[in-house]
C-alpha positions in Angstrom: 0.0 0.0 0.0 1.3 3.4 -1.0 2.4 5.7 1.9 0.1 8.5 2.7 1.3 12.1 1.7 2.8 14.0 4.7 1.2 17.2 5.9 2.8 19.3 8.6 0.3 21.0 11.0 1.7 23.6 13.3 -0.5 24.9 16.2 0.2 25.2 19.9 -3.5 24.4 20.8 -4.3 20.7 21.1 -7.9 21.3 20.2 -6.9 22.7 16.8 -4.5 19.9 16.0 -7.3 17.4 17.0 -9.7 19.1 14.6 -7.2 18.9 11.7 -6.5 15.2 12.5 -10.3 14.5 12.3 -10.5 16.3 8.9 -7.3 15.0 7.3 -6.1 12.0 9.2 -7.7 9.3 7.0 -6.0 10.6 3.8 -2.7 12.1 5.1 0.1 11.3 7.5 0.2 14.3 9.8 3.4 15.6 11.4 2.6 17.9 14.3 4.5 20.9 15.7 3.5 23.4 18.5 5.9 26.2 17.5 8.0 27.6 14.6 11.2 26.0 15.8 9.6 22.5 15.7 8.3 23.3 12.2 11.9 24.1 11.0 13.2 20.9 12.6 10.5 18.7 11.0 11.0 20.5 7.6 14.7 19.9 7.8 14.1 16.2 8.4 11.3 15.6 5.9 11.4 18.5 3.4 11.4 16.1 0.4 8.3 14.3 1.7 6.1 17.1 3.1 3.3 18.2 0.7 2.1 21.2 2.6 2.1 23.1 5.9 -0.9 24.4 7.8 0.6 27.1 10.0 -0.9 28.8 13.0 0.2 32.5 13.3 0.2 32.7 17.1 2.6 30.2 18.8 5.2 30.4 21.6 9.0 30.5 21.1 8.7 31.2 17.4 5.3 32.3 16.0 4.0 31.8 12.5 5.0 35.3 11.4 8.7 34.7 12.3 8.6 31.3 10.5 7.2 33.0 7.4 10.2 35.4 7.4 12.5 32.4 7.3 10.4 30.5 4.8 10.6 33.4 2.4 14.4 33.3 2.4 14.8 29.6 2.1 15.0 28.5 -1.5 14.8 24.8 -0.5 11.3 25.3 0.9 9.9 27.4 -1.9 8.0 24.5 -3.4 6.2 23.5 -0.2 2.8 25.3 0.2 2.3 27.1 3.5 -1.4 27.7 4.4 -1.6 30.2 7.2 -4.3 29.9 9.8 -5.8 32.4 12.2 -8.9 33.4 14.1 -8.2 37.0 13.2 -10.9 38.1 10.8 -9.3 41.3 9.6 -8.5 41.2 5.9 -5.1 42.8 6.5 -4.0 39.7 8.4 -4.7 37.5 5.4 -3.1 40.1 3.0 0.1 40.3 5.1 0.4 36.5 5.1 0.2 36.3 1.4 2.7 39.1 0.9 5.1 37.2 3.1 4.9 34.1 0.9 2.0 32.0 2.2 0.2 30.3 -0.6 -3.3 30.5 1.1 -5.1 31.4 4.3 -7.6 29.6 6.6 -9.8 31.1 9.2 -10.5 29.5 12.6 -12.5 27.8 13.8 -11.8 25.3 11.0 -14.6 24.5 8.5 -13.9 20.8 7.5 -14.9 21.3 3.9 -12.9 24.5 3.4 -9.8 22.9 5.0 -10.0 19.8 2.9 -10.5 21.4 -0.5 -8.1 24.3 0.2 -5.4 21.8 1.0 -6.2 19.7 -2.1 -6.0 22.7 -4.3 -2.7 23.9 -3.0 -1.2 20.4 -3.3 -2.4 20.3 -6.9 -0.8 23.8 -7.5 2.4 22.4 -6.0 2.5 19.4 -8.4 1.8 21.7 -11.4 4.7 23.9 -10.2 7.0 21.0 -9.8 6.1 19.7 -13.3 6.9 23.1 -14.8 10.3 23.1 -13.0 11.0 19.6 -14.4 10.2 20.8 -17.9 12.5 23.8 -17.4 15.2 21.5 -16.3 14.7 19.2 -19.2 14.9 22.1 -21.6 17.8 24.1 -20.2 20.2 21.6 -18.7 21.6 21.3 -22.2 22.0 25.0 -22.8 23.2 26.7 -19.6 25.7 26.2 -16.7 24.2 24.5 -13.7 24.5 27.7 -11.6 22.3 29.5 -14.2 19.9 26.6 -14.3 19.5 26.8 -10.5 18.9 30.6 -10.7 16.3 29.9 -13.5 14.5 27.4 -11.3 14.4 29.9 -8.4 12.9 32.5 -10.7 9.2 32.8 -11.5 9.6 32.0 -15.1 7.0 29.6 -16.4 6.8 27.2 -19.4 4.3 29.6 -21.1 6.9 32.4 -21.1 9.3 30.1 -23.1 6.9 29.9 -26.1 8.2 33.1 -27.5 9.1 36.7 -26.5 11.1 39.6 -27.8 14.3 40.3 -25.8 17.5 42.2 -26.2 20.3 39.7 -26.5 24.0 39.6 -27.4 24.5 36.9 -30.0 27.9 35.1 -30.6 28.8 32.9 -33.5 32.2 31.1 -33.8 33.5 28.5 -36.2 36.8 27.0 -37.4 38.2 28.6 -40.5 38.8 26.2 -43.3 37.2 23.3 -41.5 35.6 21.8 -44.7 38.9 21.5 -46.4 40.6 20.3 -43.2 38.0 17.6 -42.7 38.6 16.3 -46.3 42.3 15.7 -45.5 41.7 13.7 -42.3 40.2 10.3 -41.4 36.7 10.5 -40.0 37.8 9.5 -36.5 40.3 12.4 -36.4 37.7 14.8 -37.7 35.4 13.8 -34.9 38.1 14.1 -32.3 39.2 17.5 -33.4 35.6 18.7 -33.7 34.7 17.4 -30.2 37.7 19.2 -28.7 36.7 22.5 -30.4 33.0 22.2 -29.4 33.9 21.4 -25.8 36.0 24.5 -25.7 33.4 26.8 -27.2 30.5 25.4 -25.2 32.5 25.5 -22.0 33.4 29.2 -22.7 29.7 30.1 -23.2 28.6 28.4 -20.0 31.5 29.7 -17.9 30.5 33.3 -18.8 26.8 32.9 -18.1 25.5 32.4 -21.7 22.9 30.2 -23.3 24.3 27.6 -25.7 21.9 27.7 -28.6 23.2 25.1 -31.0 26.0 23.5 -33.0 25.8 23.9 -36.8 28.5 21.7 -38.1 31.7 23.3 -36.9 29.8 26.5 -35.9 28.7 27.3 -32.3 25.8 29.8 -31.7 25.2 31.3 -28.2 23.4 34.3 -26.7 23.1 36.3 -23.5 20.0 38.0 -22.1 17.5 35.0 -22.2 15.9 33.1 -20.7 17.0 35.2 -17.7 17.9 38.9 -18.0 21.6 39.7 -18.1 22.7 43.1 -17.0 25.9 43.2 -19.0 25.2 40.9 -21.9 27.6 42.4 -24.5 30.5 42.3 -22.1 29.9 38.7 -21.1 29.7 37.7 -24.7 33.0 39.4 -25.4 34.5 37.7 -22.3 33.5 34.3 -23.7 35.0 35.3 -27.1 38.3 36.4 -25.6 38.4 33.1 -23.6 37.9 31.1 -26.8 40.7 32.9 -28.6 43.0 32.6 -25.6 42.4 28.9 -25.1 42.3 28.1 -28.8 46.1 27.9 -28.8 46.1 24.4 -27.5 43.5 23.4 -30.2 45.5 25.1 -32.9 48.7 23.4 -31.7 47.1 20.0 -31.7 45.9 20.5 -35.3 49.3 21.7 -36.3 51.4 19.0 -34.5 49.2 16.0 -35.0 47.7 16.7 -38.4 50.0 19.3 -40.0 47.1 21.6 -40.5 46.2 25.2 -39.6 43.0 25.7 -37.7 41.8 28.8 -35.9 38.6 30.6 -34.9 36.6 33.4 -36.4 34.0 35.1 -34.1 31.2 37.5 -34.6 29.1 39.3 -31.9 26.1 41.6 -32.3 23.6 43.1 -29.8 19.9 43.8 -30.4 16.3 42.6 -30.2 15.4 39.0 -31.2 12.6 36.6 -30.8 13.5 33.8 -28.3 11.6 30.7 -27.4 10.9 27.1 -28.0 10.9 26.8 -31.8 10.5 23.8 -34.0 8.2 20.9 -34.7 5.9 19.3 -32.2 8.2 16.4 -31.7 11.4 18.5 -31.7 11.5 21.9 -30.0 14.7 23.8 -29.3 15.1 27.0 -27.2 16.6 29.3 -29.7 16.7 32.9 -31.0 15.7 34.2 -34.4 15.7 37.6 -36.2 18.0 40.2 -37.8 20.2 40.4 -34.7 21.0 36.7 -35.0 21.6 37.0 -38.8 23.9 40.0 -38.3 26.0 38.2 -35.7 26.3 35.3 -38.2 27.4 37.6 -41.0 30.0 39.2 -38.7 31.5 35.8 -37.9 31.6 34.8 -41.6 33.5 38.0 -42.4 36.0 37.7 -39.5 39.5 36.5 -40.5 41.1 33.6 -38.6 41.9 34.6 -35.1 39.7 37.7 -35.1 36.7 38.8 -33.2 34.3 41.1 -35.2 31.8 43.1 -33.3 29.1 45.7 -34.2 28.9 49.3 -33.2 26.1 48.4 -30.8 28.4 46.0 -29.0 31.3 48.5 -29.0 29.0 51.2 -27.5 27.8 48.8 -24.8 31.4 48.0 -23.9 32.3 51.7 -23.6 35.7 52.2 -22.2 36.1 48.6 -21.1 37.7 47.5 -24.3 40.2 48.4 -27.0 38.6 48.2 -30.4 39.5 49.1 -34.0 36.9 50.4 -36.4 37.2 49.0 -40.0 35.1 52.0 -41.1 31.4 52.8 -41.3 31.2 52.0 -45.0 31.9 48.3 -44.8 29.5 46.1 -46.7 28.2 43.1 -44.8 26.8 40.2 -46.7 23.0 40.1 -46.5 22.7 43.6 -45.0 21.3 46.6 -46.9 23.6 49.6 -47.1 26.8 50.1 -45.1 27.6 48.6 -41.7 30.3 49.5 -39.3 32.5 46.6 -38.2 35.0 46.7 -35.4 37.7 44.3 -34.2 37.8 43.5 -30.5 41.5 43.8 -29.7 41.5 43.8 -25.9 38.9 43.5 -23.1 39.7 45.2 -19.8 38.9 43.4 -16.5 36.1 45.1 -14.5 
Protein backbone atom coordinates (compact mmCIF):
# COMPACT_ATOMS: atom_id res chain seq x y z
CA UNK A 1 0.00 0.00 0.00
CA UNK A 2 1.34 3.42 -0.95
CA UNK A 3 2.44 5.69 1.85
CA UNK A 4 0.14 8.54 2.73
CA UNK A 5 1.26 12.06 1.73
CA UNK A 6 2.75 13.97 4.67
CA UNK A 7 1.18 17.22 5.91
CA UNK A 8 2.82 19.31 8.62
CA UNK A 9 0.33 20.97 10.99
CA UNK A 10 1.69 23.63 13.35
CA UNK A 11 -0.52 24.86 16.19
CA UNK A 12 0.16 25.19 19.91
CA UNK A 13 -3.45 24.36 20.85
CA UNK A 14 -4.27 20.66 21.07
CA UNK A 15 -7.92 21.28 20.17
CA UNK A 16 -6.93 22.71 16.79
CA UNK A 17 -4.52 19.87 16.01
CA UNK A 18 -7.27 17.40 16.96
CA UNK A 19 -9.69 19.15 14.61
CA UNK A 20 -7.21 18.90 11.73
CA UNK A 21 -6.54 15.22 12.51
CA UNK A 22 -10.27 14.54 12.31
CA UNK A 23 -10.52 16.30 8.92
CA UNK A 24 -7.31 15.02 7.30
CA UNK A 25 -6.12 11.97 9.22
CA UNK A 26 -7.75 9.35 6.98
CA UNK A 27 -6.00 10.60 3.82
CA UNK A 28 -2.74 12.10 5.08
CA UNK A 29 0.06 11.31 7.49
CA UNK A 30 0.18 14.29 9.85
CA UNK A 31 3.38 15.63 11.39
CA UNK A 32 2.62 17.89 14.34
CA UNK A 33 4.46 20.93 15.71
CA UNK A 34 3.53 23.39 18.47
CA UNK A 35 5.87 26.24 17.48
CA UNK A 36 7.96 27.56 14.60
CA UNK A 37 11.19 25.96 15.80
CA UNK A 38 9.59 22.53 15.68
CA UNK A 39 8.32 23.32 12.18
CA UNK A 40 11.87 24.05 11.02
CA UNK A 41 13.15 20.85 12.64
CA UNK A 42 10.49 18.72 10.97
CA UNK A 43 10.99 20.50 7.64
CA UNK A 44 14.71 19.85 7.76
CA UNK A 45 14.13 16.16 8.39
CA UNK A 46 11.27 15.64 5.93
CA UNK A 47 11.41 18.50 3.39
CA UNK A 48 11.36 16.12 0.39
CA UNK A 49 8.27 14.33 1.71
CA UNK A 50 6.09 17.15 3.07
CA UNK A 51 3.32 18.16 0.68
CA UNK A 52 2.07 21.22 2.59
CA UNK A 53 2.13 23.07 5.90
CA UNK A 54 -0.87 24.39 7.81
CA UNK A 55 0.60 27.12 10.00
CA UNK A 56 -0.93 28.85 13.02
CA UNK A 57 0.21 32.46 13.34
CA UNK A 58 0.20 32.73 17.14
CA UNK A 59 2.56 30.20 18.78
CA UNK A 60 5.17 30.38 21.58
CA UNK A 61 8.98 30.46 21.09
CA UNK A 62 8.69 31.16 17.36
CA UNK A 63 5.34 32.25 15.97
CA UNK A 64 3.98 31.84 12.47
CA UNK A 65 5.04 35.34 11.42
CA UNK A 66 8.68 34.67 12.28
CA UNK A 67 8.56 31.35 10.49
CA UNK A 68 7.17 33.02 7.36
CA UNK A 69 10.16 35.39 7.40
CA UNK A 70 12.55 32.42 7.30
CA UNK A 71 10.39 30.53 4.81
CA UNK A 72 10.56 33.44 2.37
CA UNK A 73 14.38 33.35 2.42
CA UNK A 74 14.80 29.56 2.12
CA UNK A 75 14.97 28.48 -1.52
CA UNK A 76 14.79 24.80 -0.54
CA UNK A 77 11.28 25.30 0.92
CA UNK A 78 9.89 27.39 -1.92
CA UNK A 79 7.97 24.48 -3.45
CA UNK A 80 6.18 23.51 -0.21
CA UNK A 81 2.84 25.34 0.16
CA UNK A 82 2.26 27.13 3.46
CA UNK A 83 -1.38 27.70 4.40
CA UNK A 84 -1.56 30.24 7.20
CA UNK A 85 -4.33 29.87 9.80
CA UNK A 86 -5.76 32.44 12.21
CA UNK A 87 -8.89 33.41 14.09
CA UNK A 88 -8.18 37.04 13.21
CA UNK A 89 -10.91 38.06 10.76
CA UNK A 90 -9.25 41.29 9.63
CA UNK A 91 -8.50 41.22 5.92
CA UNK A 92 -5.08 42.83 6.45
CA UNK A 93 -3.95 39.74 8.37
CA UNK A 94 -4.66 37.54 5.36
CA UNK A 95 -3.07 40.06 2.98
CA UNK A 96 0.08 40.27 5.08
CA UNK A 97 0.44 36.47 5.13
CA UNK A 98 0.16 36.28 1.35
CA UNK A 99 2.67 39.11 0.93
CA UNK A 100 5.13 37.18 3.11
CA UNK A 101 4.91 34.11 0.88
CA UNK A 102 2.02 32.03 2.24
CA UNK A 103 0.15 30.25 -0.55
CA UNK A 104 -3.26 30.46 1.09
CA UNK A 105 -5.14 31.40 4.27
CA UNK A 106 -7.62 29.57 6.56
CA UNK A 107 -9.85 31.10 9.23
CA UNK A 108 -10.51 29.53 12.61
CA UNK A 109 -12.53 27.77 13.79
CA UNK A 110 -11.81 25.32 10.96
CA UNK A 111 -14.57 24.47 8.53
CA UNK A 112 -13.88 20.83 7.48
CA UNK A 113 -14.94 21.25 3.85
CA UNK A 114 -12.92 24.46 3.42
CA UNK A 115 -9.81 22.93 5.00
CA UNK A 116 -10.02 19.77 2.92
CA UNK A 117 -10.46 21.43 -0.46
CA UNK A 118 -8.06 24.34 0.17
CA UNK A 119 -5.40 21.78 1.03
CA UNK A 120 -6.21 19.70 -2.06
CA UNK A 121 -6.04 22.75 -4.32
CA UNK A 122 -2.68 23.86 -2.96
CA UNK A 123 -1.17 20.40 -3.28
CA UNK A 124 -2.40 20.34 -6.91
CA UNK A 125 -0.78 23.76 -7.47
CA UNK A 126 2.43 22.38 -6.02
CA UNK A 127 2.45 19.42 -8.40
CA UNK A 128 1.82 21.67 -11.41
CA UNK A 129 4.66 23.92 -10.25
CA UNK A 130 7.03 20.97 -9.84
CA UNK A 131 6.08 19.67 -13.28
CA UNK A 132 6.89 23.07 -14.80
CA UNK A 133 10.25 23.07 -13.01
CA UNK A 134 11.03 19.62 -14.38
CA UNK A 135 10.17 20.78 -17.89
CA UNK A 136 12.46 23.79 -17.45
CA UNK A 137 15.21 21.48 -16.26
CA UNK A 138 14.72 19.17 -19.25
CA UNK A 139 14.89 22.13 -21.64
CA UNK A 140 17.77 24.12 -20.18
CA UNK A 141 20.18 21.60 -18.70
CA UNK A 142 21.63 21.26 -22.22
CA UNK A 143 22.01 25.00 -22.75
CA UNK A 144 23.23 26.69 -19.58
CA UNK A 145 25.67 26.24 -16.73
CA UNK A 146 24.21 24.47 -13.65
CA UNK A 147 24.46 27.70 -11.64
CA UNK A 148 22.31 29.51 -14.24
CA UNK A 149 19.86 26.61 -14.27
CA UNK A 150 19.55 26.82 -10.48
CA UNK A 151 18.88 30.55 -10.74
CA UNK A 152 16.31 29.91 -13.46
CA UNK A 153 14.49 27.38 -11.29
CA UNK A 154 14.42 29.87 -8.41
CA UNK A 155 12.86 32.49 -10.67
CA UNK A 156 9.17 32.85 -11.45
CA UNK A 157 9.56 32.02 -15.15
CA UNK A 158 6.96 29.57 -16.45
CA UNK A 159 6.82 27.21 -19.41
CA UNK A 160 4.31 29.56 -21.10
CA UNK A 161 6.91 32.36 -21.11
CA UNK A 162 9.26 30.12 -23.10
CA UNK A 163 6.90 29.87 -26.06
CA UNK A 164 8.18 33.11 -27.49
CA UNK A 165 9.06 36.66 -26.51
CA UNK A 166 11.14 39.57 -27.77
CA UNK A 167 14.28 40.27 -25.78
CA UNK A 168 17.47 42.24 -26.23
CA UNK A 169 20.29 39.73 -26.48
CA UNK A 170 23.97 39.59 -27.37
CA UNK A 171 24.54 36.88 -29.98
CA UNK A 172 27.85 35.14 -30.63
CA UNK A 173 28.83 32.89 -33.52
CA UNK A 174 32.18 31.11 -33.76
CA UNK A 175 33.54 28.54 -36.20
CA UNK A 176 36.78 26.97 -37.42
CA UNK A 177 38.24 28.64 -40.46
CA UNK A 178 38.77 26.19 -43.33
CA UNK A 179 37.19 23.27 -41.49
CA UNK A 180 35.61 21.81 -44.65
CA UNK A 181 38.94 21.47 -46.44
CA UNK A 182 40.56 20.35 -43.19
CA UNK A 183 38.02 17.57 -42.74
CA UNK A 184 38.62 16.33 -46.29
CA UNK A 185 42.27 15.66 -45.45
CA UNK A 186 41.67 13.65 -42.27
CA UNK A 187 40.21 10.25 -41.43
CA UNK A 188 36.66 10.46 -39.98
CA UNK A 189 37.77 9.53 -36.48
CA UNK A 190 40.32 12.35 -36.44
CA UNK A 191 37.73 14.83 -37.71
CA UNK A 192 35.38 13.82 -34.89
CA UNK A 193 38.14 14.05 -32.26
CA UNK A 194 39.17 17.51 -33.44
CA UNK A 195 35.58 18.73 -33.68
CA UNK A 196 34.68 17.43 -30.22
CA UNK A 197 37.70 19.18 -28.74
CA UNK A 198 36.67 22.45 -30.37
CA UNK A 199 33.00 22.19 -29.39
CA UNK A 200 33.95 21.36 -25.81
CA UNK A 201 36.04 24.53 -25.70
CA UNK A 202 33.39 26.82 -27.21
CA UNK A 203 30.45 25.44 -25.20
CA UNK A 204 32.51 25.55 -22.02
CA UNK A 205 33.40 29.20 -22.65
CA UNK A 206 29.73 30.09 -23.17
CA UNK A 207 28.57 28.42 -19.98
CA UNK A 208 31.52 29.70 -17.94
CA UNK A 209 30.52 33.28 -18.81
CA UNK A 210 26.79 32.90 -18.15
CA UNK A 211 25.54 32.43 -21.71
CA UNK A 212 22.91 30.19 -23.25
CA UNK A 213 24.32 27.63 -25.66
CA UNK A 214 21.91 27.68 -28.59
CA UNK A 215 23.17 25.10 -31.05
CA UNK A 216 26.01 23.52 -32.98
CA UNK A 217 25.77 23.90 -36.76
CA UNK A 218 28.51 21.66 -38.10
CA UNK A 219 31.70 23.33 -36.88
CA UNK A 220 29.83 26.50 -35.86
CA UNK A 221 28.67 27.32 -32.31
CA UNK A 222 25.82 29.78 -31.66
CA UNK A 223 25.18 31.29 -28.21
CA UNK A 224 23.42 34.27 -26.70
CA UNK A 225 23.15 36.30 -23.50
CA UNK A 226 19.97 37.95 -22.15
CA UNK A 227 17.52 35.05 -22.22
CA UNK A 228 15.92 33.07 -20.68
CA UNK A 229 17.04 35.20 -17.72
CA UNK A 230 17.85 38.90 -18.03
CA UNK A 231 21.55 39.71 -18.12
CA UNK A 232 22.73 43.13 -16.98
CA UNK A 233 25.95 43.21 -19.03
CA UNK A 234 25.22 40.86 -21.88
CA UNK A 235 27.58 42.40 -24.46
CA UNK A 236 30.55 42.35 -22.07
CA UNK A 237 29.88 38.75 -21.07
CA UNK A 238 29.66 37.65 -24.70
CA UNK A 239 32.98 39.37 -25.37
CA UNK A 240 34.50 37.70 -22.31
CA UNK A 241 33.50 34.33 -23.74
CA UNK A 242 34.97 35.27 -27.14
CA UNK A 243 38.29 36.35 -25.62
CA UNK A 244 38.39 33.14 -23.58
CA UNK A 245 37.88 31.12 -26.77
CA UNK A 246 40.68 32.93 -28.56
CA UNK A 247 43.05 32.57 -25.61
CA UNK A 248 42.36 28.86 -25.12
CA UNK A 249 42.28 28.09 -28.84
CA UNK A 250 46.06 27.95 -28.84
CA UNK A 251 46.08 24.37 -27.54
CA UNK A 252 43.49 23.43 -30.16
CA UNK A 253 45.53 25.06 -32.92
CA UNK A 254 48.73 23.41 -31.67
CA UNK A 255 47.07 20.00 -31.72
CA UNK A 256 45.88 20.50 -35.30
CA UNK A 257 49.32 21.66 -36.35
CA UNK A 258 51.35 19.02 -34.46
CA UNK A 259 49.19 15.96 -34.99
CA UNK A 260 47.69 16.69 -38.38
CA UNK A 261 50.00 19.25 -39.97
CA UNK A 262 47.08 21.61 -40.54
CA UNK A 263 46.24 25.19 -39.58
CA UNK A 264 42.98 25.68 -37.68
CA UNK A 265 41.82 28.83 -35.92
CA UNK A 266 38.58 30.57 -34.94
CA UNK A 267 36.59 33.40 -36.41
CA UNK A 268 34.04 35.06 -34.10
CA UNK A 269 31.19 37.54 -34.59
CA UNK A 270 29.09 39.31 -31.92
CA UNK A 271 26.06 41.59 -32.28
CA UNK A 272 23.61 43.13 -29.80
CA UNK A 273 19.93 43.84 -30.42
CA UNK A 274 16.33 42.58 -30.23
CA UNK A 275 15.43 39.01 -31.20
CA UNK A 276 12.60 36.55 -30.77
CA UNK A 277 13.54 33.82 -28.28
CA UNK A 278 11.56 30.74 -27.35
CA UNK A 279 10.91 27.08 -27.99
CA UNK A 280 10.86 26.83 -31.77
CA UNK A 281 10.51 23.78 -33.99
CA UNK A 282 8.16 20.90 -34.74
CA UNK A 283 5.85 19.30 -32.18
CA UNK A 284 8.22 16.37 -31.72
CA UNK A 285 11.40 18.48 -31.70
CA UNK A 286 11.51 21.87 -29.99
CA UNK A 287 14.68 23.81 -29.26
CA UNK A 288 15.12 26.96 -27.21
CA UNK A 289 16.61 29.35 -29.74
CA UNK A 290 16.73 32.92 -31.03
CA UNK A 291 15.74 34.21 -34.45
CA UNK A 292 15.71 37.57 -36.21
CA UNK A 293 17.96 40.19 -37.76
CA UNK A 294 20.22 40.42 -34.70
CA UNK A 295 21.02 36.72 -35.05
CA UNK A 296 21.59 37.02 -38.79
CA UNK A 297 23.92 40.00 -38.32
CA UNK A 298 26.03 38.17 -35.73
CA UNK A 299 26.32 35.26 -38.16
CA UNK A 300 27.44 37.59 -40.98
CA UNK A 301 30.03 39.18 -38.70
CA UNK A 302 31.45 35.75 -37.90
CA UNK A 303 31.55 34.81 -41.60
CA UNK A 304 33.48 38.00 -42.36
CA UNK A 305 35.98 37.66 -39.50
CA UNK A 306 39.46 36.47 -40.50
CA UNK A 307 41.07 33.60 -38.63
CA UNK A 308 41.91 34.58 -35.06
CA UNK A 309 39.72 37.72 -35.14
CA UNK A 310 36.66 38.85 -33.20
CA UNK A 311 34.33 41.11 -35.19
CA UNK A 312 31.78 43.15 -33.25
CA UNK A 313 29.12 45.66 -34.23
CA UNK A 314 28.93 49.32 -33.21
CA UNK A 315 26.08 48.35 -30.84
CA UNK A 316 28.41 45.99 -28.99
CA UNK A 317 31.27 48.51 -28.95
CA UNK A 318 28.97 51.18 -27.49
CA UNK A 319 27.79 48.77 -24.79
CA UNK A 320 31.41 48.01 -23.87
CA UNK A 321 32.25 51.72 -23.56
CA UNK A 322 35.74 52.25 -22.18
CA UNK A 323 36.15 48.64 -21.07
CA UNK A 324 37.67 47.48 -24.35
CA UNK A 325 40.18 48.44 -27.01
CA UNK A 326 38.58 48.21 -30.43
CA UNK A 327 39.53 49.14 -33.98
CA UNK A 328 36.91 50.35 -36.44
CA UNK A 329 37.19 49.02 -39.98
CA UNK A 330 35.10 51.95 -41.14
CA UNK A 331 31.41 52.80 -41.32
CA UNK A 332 31.19 52.04 -45.02
CA UNK A 333 31.86 48.30 -44.79
CA UNK A 334 29.50 46.06 -46.72
CA UNK A 335 28.24 43.09 -44.77
CA UNK A 336 26.80 40.16 -46.69
CA UNK A 337 23.02 40.10 -46.53
CA UNK A 338 22.72 43.61 -45.05
CA UNK A 339 21.29 46.61 -46.85
CA UNK A 340 23.64 49.58 -47.06
CA UNK A 341 26.85 50.12 -45.11
CA UNK A 342 27.58 48.63 -41.71
CA UNK A 343 30.34 49.50 -39.26
CA UNK A 344 32.51 46.58 -38.19
CA UNK A 345 35.03 46.75 -35.39
CA UNK A 346 37.65 44.31 -34.16
CA UNK A 347 37.75 43.49 -30.48
CA UNK A 348 41.45 43.81 -29.67
CA UNK A 349 41.47 43.78 -25.88
CA UNK A 350 38.93 43.51 -23.07
CA UNK A 351 39.70 45.17 -19.76
CA UNK A 352 38.87 43.45 -16.49
CA UNK A 353 36.06 45.12 -14.53
